[in-house]
SEGU-6596 format. One record per residue (C-alpha): x, y, z. Coordinates in steps of 0.02 Angstrom, whole numbers, plus 50000, padded with zeros to 5 digits. Layout:
BEGIN
XYZ/...
end
This chain:
BEGIN
488354832648748/488494817848865/487484821749020/488214816249183/489884811349107/490494796449009/490124784049147/488274788549141/488244787048952/489054769848959/487804764449092/486334767048973/485904748848948/484174749648869/482904762248806/481084757348789/479754766648693/478314755248637/476494760248661/476474752448834/478204754848906/478824738348976/480334735449085/481184719549027/480954704949145/482844702149149/483064718849237/482524710149397/482924691549379/481844680449487/480734694649546/479464693949408/479124705949268/479294724449300/477774729449203/477084744349120/477464762249128/475994768549026/475524785848970/474304794649086/474014812349027/475634821949046/476294809449172/476754791049172/475844778249278/476884764649361/475564751149379/476494736249450/478284731949494/479494722349604/480944728749707/480774746649649/481094762949739/480064777949688/480744794649746/481834785349871/480444774949951/479934756849922/478644756349785/476924749249814/475344753049719/475324766749588/476434781949564/476194795849437/477864801549368/478284816849268/479784816149153/481484816249238/482464831949196/484084829949294/485554817949282/485254799249289/485784797649471/484314808549520/483004798349426/481364795949519/481374777049498/482774765249551/483034746549559/484564741549659/486014750349571/485004754349416/484184771049383/482634771049273/482424788249197/480724792949128/480734804248975/479544811148847/480114814848670/479084819048517/477484814248606/478114797148660/478494791748839/480034781048864/481184774048998/483084774448996/483874761049104/485554766749174/486484751649243/488224754149319/488524735649291/488024736149107/489104725748989/489584741548894/490424748349051/491264731949098/491954729748922/492324747948883/493944748448780/494344766648818/494494782148710/495834788048592/496214805848646/497514817148566/498764826148677/498384844448708/499114856248578/499114875248582/498764875248395/496974869648427/496554882848559/496154898848466/495104914348486/493494914448388/492034926048360/490194921748368/489094930548241/487264927648287/485914926248155/484554939248153/483384925448210/483674907548267/483594894848127/483054876748129/483754864847999/483264846847969/484694834747993/484824815748003/485004808248175/485894792548233/484264782648230/484014786448045/482644799448070/482734817748026/482434830748161/482584849448180/484224856448246/484154874048317/485584885348264/485924902748330/487384909048227/489124906248155/490654902348259/492104909548160/493934905748193/495614903348107/496874889148114/498594891048037/498054907347955/496524899847868/494764905247911/493384892947955/491614893748022/490394881948107/488524883948131/488204882948318/486734881648435/486544892548588/486194884348756/485164891148902/486754898148982/487314906348821/488644893248785/488844886948608/488814869248539/489304864148363/489104846948286/490544845048163/491494833248051/493224835847980/494544827847870/494904814648003/493084809148020/492974790547985/494864790047962/495644792348132/494144800348218/492314796048243/491194801348099/490694817248193/491024825648359/490374839548472/491264855748514/490664867048654/491214884348709/490754896048851/489574910448817/490364923348703/490894940348773/489854955648733/490914958948578/490654941148516/492394934648555/492454917048623/493824904048653/493764889548531/494704874348594/494654858648489/495654849948624/493964849148711/493064840948565/492064826048627/491244810748553/489344811248538/488424800448665/487834788848526/489654783848497/489604775748669/487824769148674/486584765748533/485154771448645/485564789948626/484934800748483/486254812348411/486074824748269/487304823548125/488244839148072/487154851847983/487604857747807/489194868147813/489904859847969/491124848047884/492824856447898/494144854547763/495384853047905/496114837947994/495644841148175/496834829148262/496294835148433/495174830648580/494234814348594/494484805048431/493604788248438/493404772348539/494964761748552/494874749348410/493524758748314/493734756748126/494984742548143/494734726848041/
end
């Protein structure tokens, strides 16, 4: 799911993950190269820079940074209005540059969102697996990764039964990555659906009016899993966030 809202997703201007992590020199025009976040054990070493704030204070010298775990606005490193979030994924350190003045935000065309319809807000039931499963699925960057799934989210629309494989979050809420009959033809090729934590009897509200685009639909610097096997619905879900304005047009 997009963290920090759509504005934060659109602000993601660059993502760097070479062996020595370099900030592009055009991040700070005229102030020299912002050089080298490099791996240092389980931290990152900021070895030289210009015009940076580290944990809210002007940067000078060296600072060891653990990975940022909160929203972008709370990143440990800042440069003017930009927030430089340190992350570690699959053994590689990287930096996400969140820029509120990024071209993607300035030129954002808007989203196509369907009006709310009662038809798409139904009661479902979550049936957990005996044990969590991990399936390998393609991601937006072309690589396969494991996707943790905790059970089936079962529901009916217009009297027909459907099910989605869903993951379980730390708060017990569910997230399903799904495609449907509108995917690529009126909607983005896949979307995310989240629910609150199911009740003790497994019942849970399922509201496709709250379906959202994956972050990678708004910025190529996010990694998003594609729907796992079984999560392509034979149903035209004309609800929720559909696609970017102009997406799919000639």
